[in-house]
N, C-alpha and C positions, 0 to 999 in steps of 0.2 A: 693214472695209467701206470701199472707196474712195470719196472725195468728189469730186464734180464741181467743177471750177475754172472760173470764179470761184465762191467759196463765201461765203455770207452766212447766218449762223445765230444764234439767240438763245443767251444764257447765262442759263438759267432761274434766277431768284433772285439774279442779279447776282454780283459778286465780293466777296470779303472776305479779310482776312488769313489766310494758311495754305492757301488754295486753290492748285492747280496746274493748268495746261493742258498736256496731253501730246500731242505731235503727231509722227506717223511719216510720212515721205515720201521722195521720191526727187528728186534734182536732175538734170534732163536734161543730156545732153552738150553741147547747144547752148542756152545760156542767156544772157539779158541781165540780167534782174532779176525779183524777185518781192517781195511784201510780205505781212505779217501785221499786221492792225490790231485793236486792242481799241477798240470804238466805244461811244459813250454813247447807244445807241438800236438800232434794228433796220433802219436805212436807210443807204444809201451816203453820204447827205449828213450823217449824224450826226457830232457832234464825235468826234475820235479821241484817246483817252487814251494809247495807245501805237501808234506807227508803227514797225515793224521792217522794214527794206528793204535786203536784200543786193543789191549791184550788182556784176556781173561786167563791168567796162567797161575793162579794162586797168589800172586802178588799184583793184583789188578792195577793197571796203570794205562796211561795214554802216552804214546811216544810221538813226538814231533821231530821232523827233520827235513833236510833238502838233499837232493842228489844232482851233482853237476859232472858232466863228462864221465858218467859211470861210477863216480866216487861219492859215497855218502858223507855228509857233514857230521858235526857233533850232535848227539841226540839231546833233546829236551824231554825229560821224563816227568810227568805229572802223576803223582801217586794218589789219584782219586779217580773213581770211575763214574761218569755221568749217566751211563746206560745200565739198565737192569735186564737180566735174562728173561726172555719171554714177553717183553713189554714193547709197546709202540713208542716211538720217539719222534720229536721234531728238532731239527738242527738247522742253524743258520750260520753261514760263514759270511761275515761282514768285512768287506774290503775297505780299509781306511789307510790313511797316510802312514801310520806307524807299522801296521801289519795286518794279519788276519785275525779278527775277533771271532771267537767260537762261542756260540750260545747253544745250549742243549735244553730243551723243554722250557725255554724262556729264561734260563739262568746263565749268567756269564760263567764260562769255564776257563778259558785261557786266551791270551793274545800272543800269537807267534809273530815275532818281529821279522820284517822282510829281509831275506838274504839275497833274493833274486828279484829284480824289478817286476812289479805286478803286470806291467805292460807286455811282458814276454809270455804270459800265460795264455794258452790257446785251447786247452782241453781239460776235461774232468774224467777221472778214472776211479772206479769203485770195484773192489773185489774182496773175497773172503766170506766169512760166516755172517751174512746180513741179507735181509730182504728189503728192497727199496720200492715204495709205492709211488713216490713223486720226487721229481727233480725240477726245480723252478728257478730261473734266473731273473732276479728282481733288479730293476733299475736300468734296463736296456732302453736306450733312447731310440724311438721309432725311426727318426731321421738318419740315425747312424746304421741301423741294422733292422730293416723292415721284417725280414724273415724271423729273427729272434723275437721281435715285438709281437708278431702274429702268434708265434708259439706261446709266448708268455700269456697273452690274453686268453688263448684256448685253454691253457693249463689252469690259470686262475679261475676261469669260469667253472671248473669242476670242484674246486676246493673252497671257494669263497662262500661266506654267508652273504645272502643277497642284501644289497643296500638300495633303498631304505630298509632297515631292519627294526623289528619290534618284537619284544618277548616279555612275558610275565616272569618276574623274579620270584619263584616259589618261596614263600616264607618271609618275603621282604628283606630289607637290610637289617643287620644287627652287628654288634661289636665284633671285630676281627673278620667279618665276611669280606672277601676280596673278589672283585670282578676283574677278569683278565681279558684284554682285547688286543689282538695282534693283527697286523696288516701292513699295507704300504701306501705311501702317498704317490700317486702317479705324476708324471710330468704334466704340467698344465693345470694341476689341481688348484682350487681356490680356498675351499673351506671344508670343515668337518663339524658336525653337531652331534654331541652325545648328551642325551637327556635321561635323568633319573626322575621318574614321575610317580605320583600317587594316582593309580589307575581310576579310582572311583570319582575323583574330582578333576583329573587332568592337570593338577598343579605340578609345576616343575620344581622339584626340591633342589636339584643341582644340574646346572647346564655347563658343559665344557665345550668351548667353541674356538678351536684353532683356526686362525686365518693365515694361510700359508704364505701368501704374497706379502702380507704386512709383518710377518714374523712375530705374531702375538698369539696368546691363548687367553681368551676372555672367559670369565666365570660369573655365573649369576643364578638367580632363582626367579620364578614367576609364581606368586602365590595370590590367589583371589583375583587373577587376571592382571596383576600389576607386577612389572619387572622390578627387582630390587636394585641395590647398589652394585654396580659392575666392578669386578676385580680383574686386574690385568698384570700386576707386578709378578715377576719371576726372574730367576737368575740366568736362564738359558732357554733357547727354543729348540726342542729336539725333533720337531716335525719338518722334514726337508723333502723336497721333490725327489722322487726316484729312490727313496730310502725306506727300509723296513722300520716299523716301530713295534715295541712291546710295552703295553700300557697296563698298569695295575692300579685299581681304585679300591682302597681299603677303608672300610667304615669303622670309625672309632666312636667313643662315647660323646665326644664334643665336636668331632670334625671328620671330614673325608681327607685321607692322605693319598696323593696321586704321585705315582712313580712312572717314568718313561725310560726304557732301555736301562733299567737298573738304577737310575738316578732320581732322587727326590725332586719333584718339580714344584709342587705347591700344596698347601693345605686349604681346605674350604670348610669354615665352621658351619655347623648345622643351622639352617633357618627353618626347617621343618623338624620340630623336635621329636615327634613320634616317628622315628626313622624306620620302625618296623612296617609302617604304612607305605614306605617307598618300595613299590613292588613292580615297576615296569621300566624296561630299558629300551630306548629308541636311538637309532644311529642313522644319520643322513649325511649326504655330502659327497665330495669327489674322492672317495677312498675305496680301496679294495681290502676286504676283511677276510682273513684266512682262519681265524680262530677266536671263539668267544667262550669263556668258562665262568660259571657262577660258583 
């Protein structure tokens, strides 16, 4: 659902740690600047807890700031531009204890440290040279805000890949090929199953199996109808209820390398050696998938 710009809308129930704001849009070919504000009210004059301001002015940069009682704070300037003129983008603002973590097209861009408590944020404002197709608040507890939860489910239904999901991986897996899966773990979710299969035999070359309540991620293979040795060791569990995840599965000569939210999670050594025959992806479980890329 495209949004009219300028946009000013409420964040029902406010912000809290673990929430994310998912924005899809397009940068016009002729652009000067645009901004995204998290505001402490529902009016343009409200205090601004986060001012995110990409500027295409010959010295391309993104400016971060806050505004309290009509006075701007000190600017944080990042002299990198995560957006390209004329191109589509996906942006996620992840609310954590430290600050607002900004991801653009799945890549960490910057974390802006809180200057104003996140609990004071009540609205979202977007204006300038940008086209917005989707605004999505992720991590809204239904029991806290039923109207936001209903809106979330309606919006997600339009952008999600359906689960269960099944697709042929054209050309199979090969060194440096990376599969990207983005989505969120709803409250009350139990498990997720991601399988890389050999379609002609239905052998499971690589199975990733997060169990959310147990806080573990199991890995295995099933070849010739028999499950292999289960692996479960890892340094952290990135899959949390109500939170967005950005997962990359990279095929190498000896192993798969798996990253979640930019952090290396684990390696899985090939058990099916002809990995070019691994040509099918299946996803099942209690998840909402917003993006899959081969």
